[in-house]
N, C-alpha and C positions, 0 to 999 in steps of 0.2 A: 272113253268118251264115245257117245253115239254118233253115227255119221251125220245126223241132222244138226247136232251141236257143233260139229266141226265145220260144216257148211255155213252155219250162221256166224261162227267166229271168223271164218275166211271172208265172208261177205262184209262183215263189219270192218275188217282190216282193209279190204279193197275200198270201201266207202271212205274210210279215214284218209287213205292215200289220195283218193280223188278230191276230197275236200281240201287237203293240203296243197295239191297242185293248183286248184282253183284260187286259193288264197295267194299263192305265189305269182299268179298271172298279173297281179297289179303292176309288176315290172313292165308289162307290155303297154301300160298306159302312162308310164313315167317318162316325161319328155327329157329328163336329164339322161336317162338310159337310152331311149330311142328318140333321138332328135329327127329332124326332117330327112336327113341323108340316110340314116339307119332304117327309118320307116319305109323308105323307098326300097332299100335292100331287102327288107323283110317281105314287102309286097312282091318283088321280083322272085325271091326265093320260093315263096309259098304259092304263087300263082303263075309264074313264068310271064307276067306282064311287065313291060318296060315302064309303064306309067299308069296311074289310076285313070280309069275312063272318066270322061267329063261328067257323066251322070252318076258316078260312083259305082260301087259293086252292087249288083242286084241282090236282094235278100237271099236268093238261092245260090248265089255265087260268092258269098262272103267267106273269109277264111275261118274254118272251124278248128277249135282246139280239141285235141284228143289226148287221153292218158295213154302213154306209151308203156304198156304193161310188160313185165318180164325182163326188164333191163335194169342195170345198176346206175349209181350216181355218176359214173365215169362216162356214160353215154351222152352224146350230144343230141339236141332236139333233131327231129327228122321231119321232112315235108313230103307231101304227095301232091304235086301240082295239078294233076287231072281232077282230083276231088277237092283241091284247095284245103288240105288238112295240115295242121301243124301239130305233130305228135310230141308231147312233152313228157320226158321221164319223170318219175315221182321224186323230184329233188326235195331234200330236207328243208331248204330255205329259199326265200326269194333271192338272196344274194347268190346262191349256187345257180339258180335259174338264170340270173343276170349274166354271170360269168360264162356259162355254157352257151347261152344264146348269142352273146357278143362274140365269142370265139367262133361259133359257126358262121355268123354274119361276116366276120373279118376274113374268112377263108372261102367266101363264095366263088371267087374267081379262080381258085386253085384247080378245080376240075380234074380232068384226066390228061392234062397237057404233059408232053415229054419235055423235060428240061435238061 
């Protein structure tokens, strides 16, 4: 196989994973999965804000979704508060994204505390 064919195949695979991740993000709009309390947790986790500003998040300050490349299905979503990014691994299904996101949100307060 020629190098350009391999690159095209890899690119189409990456595009398919990205499309799948985008389809799965409907979980983020599901009020049964993310009720008011969990939405606040997600806001805190992704932005380090304790509450939504009265005027909302400015367009350049909204939480951006990114594909978390090079990780497997066992990896939890990851955030970068400075850039307000939520990195989502390429989970195979919306159900898997729901489970991993809720697991991450349920353990927000765990941190680095000594117990």
